[in-house]
N, C-alpha and C positions, 0 to 999 in steps of 0.2 A: 979480768973477771969481776963482775959486780958482787959486792959483799951483801949477801941476802940475809934477812933476819932468820935466826935459827928456827923460830916457830913456823915461819913460812916454808922453810925447807922441809920440816917434818910434815906439814900439811900436804904438800905436794907429793912427798914420798908415799903417804898413806892413800892419796887420791889416785896416783898414777901407777903405783906398783913398779912393775918391771920397766915401764916407759920413763920413769923419773930421771934416770941418768941422761937419756937423750934429751929430755926437756931441759935439764940444767945446762947441758952443753950448748943449747941454743943461745944462752946469754953471752957466749963468746963470739957469736956470729955477728956480722954487720947488720945494722938496722935495715928494714925494707922501706923504700920510698915509693909513694904512689900519687897519681893524679887522676881525676875524672874529667873527661871532656864535657863541655856544656852543649847538649844537643839542641838548645835554643839558638846557638850561634855557629855550631860546627858539626858536620857530619863525620861519621867514622871513615868515610872515603873522601877522596878529592885532594886538590893540591895543598890546601892548608893543613889537612891532617897528615899528609905525607911529609910536609915540612916539619911538623911537630915531631913525628917519628924520628926524623934525622937529627933534629936539634937536641932531643932529650933521650935518645936511644930507648924508645918506648917498647915495652913488651906487654902483652895483654894480661890482665888479672882474670883468672879463669872463672870466678864467680860474679863478675860484673862486666856487662857488655860495653860500658863506657869507661871502664877502669884500666889503667896502665901503670906498670912499674917504670920508674925512671932511674937513671944513674945520678947519684947524689951530686957529683961534681958539675952536672949540667945546670943546676940552679934555676929551674923554671919559674920560681917565685920572683926572680929578678927581671924576667923578660917582659917586654911591653904587652905580649899576649895575655899575661896574667892580669895586668891592669885593665885590659879590655874584656875580661871575663870569659875567655875561651875555655878555661879549665879551673878546677878547684883542687888544691893540693890536699890530699887526704890519705891517711894510713890505709893500706889496702884491705886489711881485715874488716875495718869499719864499713866498707862498702857493701858487705854482705847483708846488713840489716834491711836496707830499703829494697834491695833485690827480693828478699823474702817477703816483705810486706806487700810488694807488688801493687803500688797505687796505679790507677788507670785514669786517663783523661776524663774529666768531669767529676771525679771524686771530691768530696769535702774531707780534708785531712788536717789533723792536728799533730804537730811536733811539739811535745810537751816540755822537753828540756833541751832546747834546740841549739844553744851556743856551742861552738862558734859558727855553725851553719853547714857543716858537712852533709848531714842527713837532710836538712831542709832543702838545700840546693839540689841534692840528689832527687828528692821527692818532686821538686818543681820541674826538673827535667823530665821525670816520668809523666807528670800531668800535661806537659806540652802546651801550657798556656790555657788549658781548659780546667774548670773546677776552681776550687778555693783551697788555699793553704794558710793555716794560722800557725805561726811560729812563735813559741813562747820561751822566755828565759827569765827566771825570777830575779837574777842578779843584774843590777842596772848596767854596770860597766861591760859585762859579757853580752847583755842584750844589745848594746850599742855596736859591738863587733859583729854580732849576728845580723843586725840591720844593714851594716856596711857590706857584708858579704852577699846578702840578698840583693842589694843594689848593684854590686859589681857584676853579678851574674845576669843582670837584666831581667829579673823576674817581675812579671806584671800582675800576677794574681795571688799575691801573698800579703798578709797583714802580720806585723810584728808587734807583740804585746809583751808586757812584763807583769806576771801575776802568779799567785800561788796556785797549785793544782786545785785546792778547795774553792778558790774564787772562780776558776774556770768551770768547775763542776756545777756550781750554782747557776752559772750563766748559760751553759750549753748541755743540758741533759739530753741524752740520746740523740746527739747532733751529728756525729762524725762517722763517715764510712770507713775510714782507716785512721789509725793512730800510731805514732812512733813514740815509744817511751825509752829513751836512751838515758837510763837513770844514773845519777851520781853513784859512783862505786869506789871500792878500795884501790882500783887502778893497778891491779897486778900485771895487766898487759902493758903498762906504761913503764915498767921498771927498766927496760933496756934503753929507753931514751930520756927518762926523767928521774934523776937521783932523789928529788924531793918526794916522789911517790914512794920510794923505798923507805925513806926516813919517816914518813907518816904512817906506814903500815903497822898494824898490830892486830892480834885476835879481837881485841875490844873494838877497834875501828871497823873490822869486818862485821861484827855483830850490829854495830850502830848503822852501818850502811844497809844491811839486810832489812832492819826494822824500818828505815826511812824509805827504802825501795817499795816495801809492801804498802806503806801509807800512800805513796804516790800512785801505785797501781790501783789501789782501791778507789781513789778519786777518778782515775782514768776510765775505769770500766763503766762508771755511771754516765760517761759522755759518749759511749759507743752506741751506734744504732743497732737494733736487732739485725743480726746477720753480718755485722761489721767485724773487722779484723784489727787486732792490735799486735804490734811487734815490740817485745821487751828485749832490750839489748844491754850488755855491759862489756867493758873491756877488762874484765877480771876473770880469774880461773876457778876460784873456790866454788864448791857446790852450794854453800849456804846462801850466797847472793844470787845464784843462778837456779839450779833445779829445785832447791828447797823453797826458794821464794815463789817460784811458779806453782809448786804443789800447795803452798799455803794459800795462794790466790784462788786456785781451783776449789779448795775446800770452802773458801769464803763465798765464792760465786759458782754454784753448781751449774748455772746456765752457760758457763764458759766451757769450751772444749779446747784441748791442746791439739793443734794441727801438726806442728813439728818443732824440733829444736835442732840447732846446728852449732857446733863448736869449731873454731879454727885455732889450731895449736901451732906455736912457732917452731916446734921440732918436726911437724908433719907437713905444714904448708908454708908458703912464702908470705909471712905476715906476722905482726906482733901478737895476734890472738884476739878472739872475740867470741861472745856467746849471744845467740839470738833464739828466742822462743816466740812462735806465732800462735795466737789464740783467736778463736772465733766465738762471738756471742750468739746464742741461739736466736733463731728467727722469731720465736714467740716470747722473747724476753719482755718483761714489763716495760712500758713506756714511761711510767712515772718514777724514774730513778731518783730525781731530785727536783726541787721546785725551781721553775724558771723565773728569772727576773727580767722583765721586759719594760725597761724605762722608756719614757716618752720623749726625752730630750737628750741630745748628745753633747759631748764636750765640743765637738765641731760647731754645733749650732750656737753654743754659748759664746764661742770665740770668733765666730765668723763675722765678716763684714759684708755689706751690700745685700743683706737679706730683706729687701723692701717689698712692699705690696704683697706679702704672703708667699713670695718665691722661696723655694727651698735653698738652704745654704749651699753655696758653690755654683748656683746656676749662672749668675752674672759672670763669675770668674771663668767658668768653662766656656761661656760664649766668647769672652775675651781671648781665651787660649785658642779657641777654634779659629778666630779671625787671624791670630798670629800664625797658626799652623797652615792656614790657606795660603799664606805668603811664603812660609819658610820651609815647608816640607814637600817632598815630591808627592804628587797626587792630592796635596792640600789637606791631608789628615793623617792621624796616627791610628792604626788598628788597635782597638782596646777591647778587653774582655767585657762581658756583661757586668754592669755595676752602676755606680753613681758618683758624681763629684762631691767632694767634701772640702771645706776650707778651714784650715787650722791657722788662725790669725790671717796672715796674707799668703800662706802656703797652700797651694792647690794640689790635692791628691785625687786619684781615681780609685775608689773603694770597690773591690771586686765582689761579685756574688756568684752563685753557682746553681744551675739546674733548678731555679725557682726556690731554693732554700731561703728562709726568712732572715738571712744575714744582711742587714743594712746598717746604716750609721747609728740607729738606736741601740744596737747591741754593744757599741763601744763605750757607752756611758758608764763611768765609774771605773773603767779599766785604764791602766797606764799603757798608752799606745805610743810606740816609737815610730811606727811606719804604717799609717792607715791605707795601705795600698801603694800604687805607683805614684811617686812624687813627680808631678808634671811641671810645676813652675812656681815662681814667686810672682804674685800679682800686685804690682805697684800701680799708682795712679796713672792710668792711660797707657801702661806698657807692661809687657811680659818679660820676665827673665827666666829662660828655660832651666830646669833643674838638671843637675849632674846625672841623676837617675834616669832622666828622660833620654839623654844621649846614649847611655848604656843599654837601654831597652829598645832603641831604634833598630830597624832592619839594617842589614849590611848592604854595601854597594849602592846600586841605583834603583832599588825596589821602592814601591810605594811606601810612604811613611819615613823614608830616609831624608836627611837634610838636603836642601837644594844646593847648598854650598858646603863642600867638604874638601879639606886639605888631606889628601892621602899621601902618607909617607911610608917608605919602606921600613919594615920593622927594625932594621939595623941603622936607620938614619939617626944621626946624632941629634937632630932637631926634636925627636921624640923624647930623648933624655932631658933636653932643655925644657920641653913642654911639661913633662911630669915633675920638674923642679919648680914650675911656676913662672918661667921666663916668658917674655914677649917674643913673638916670632914675626919675621918679615912675611908679607904676602901681597899679592896683586890680583885679587879676585874681582869679578865684574861688579859686584855690589858691596856696599857697606853693610855692616850688621853681623848677625850671628852666623857662625861657621863651626862645623864639627871637625875636630882633629882626629885622624884615624891612623892606626897602624895597619898598613895594607888597607883592607876594606872594613876593619873592625873599629868602631868608635871608641875613643878614649875619653872624650869630654868636649866642652865648649870653649870657643874663643869668640872674640868680637872684633871684626875688622874695622879699622878707621885709619885713613891717611897712610895706607901702605903697611900698617902694622896690625898684628892680631894680639889684642890684649888677652892675657891668660885668665880663664875662668875655671881652671882646675881647682877643686876644693883645697883650701889651705891645709886642712887636717890630713890630706892624703899625699901631699907633695913629698917627693923624695929629697933626702938631704944630700 
């Protein structure tokens, strides 16, 4: 049994009354484990899904159509399908927030405190490659993890930035259709799996979290379009950070209305616990919530190469990439969402836009941008080196946009383990050059064939020990 702070015990007794004993007994129960399948790569039916069900003893999460419980000893995080982005490991209760926000294809969405990426990748799956997702994380190291998870899941229409809520509010007034605010909290729902969360808890810490949450939400509301919706979620139980914070926000912004709240309790449902409130901004809310900053030049423009003769940054590079794609991809091209090419140094990205919204490279100026869209390639003199993100965003199997040369290995093949460790593989393909290594039909990354060997291009930072 976890040693809980006495003040926390008293708080929950007052809050839950007769249910408190059942709540405290839940701390002696095993943790729940969950994963969400990636609808961009995997359907809920079919052979691959059936194989996942068998591998990990999957059972459906009732509040998330793509969510499943798994048995802890099956360790799906160690399977090659995880590296291929077929699913995201996420605590089941946390899956409720995006389901309630209900983003639709074509929406422009902000995930304001997005690391490590569970809710962002869930949103991306709901968008289905249409619309625009901006995923933000203020802490640099966590933002890097967020960016890696966006990449692993093959998301093509997301931008990852690292900024304060206030910086974003100045940049994007009345901009977003939907917003996710998974605010930093006292983490009471983490106690069963994280002893540090127990050690950090105190009534003063709860007060501090509630004040910070309200500050974050006040900035968030100014970025919401009239008629837009915001989901505020925490993984904590106390009313101060949840209902009382929502009430304070509604007093501050009478143009907001509360659509619903939902709590998941660990003694009532199979999950660690979560709180979600969904609010809507009135359709006649003022448009002038905050001054917009519309700079004329971008970081990409300052750092780009090959911008001759008045051509926009990235145009020469994207032409070079398209020549490479015509030779290397089935059908000669990769399906891309609406957007524009941007060049950061010699790194080529595809920056997405959505439904005519004025989000272009000019909006990135002054922001710390970790991933300005889909990373396509490194453009060196006269040649293209395709990006790892490109492999993970490519279609599966023999569809248009997939690699012309693919080494398909059974997911249990020991050569996959060798590849993920960074080792060279033997091969005898018809042509020299770039090849995708795949677990079954699901790309893991790039190799380059030469003289019967495939040189490993799996990123060093991701290689297994």
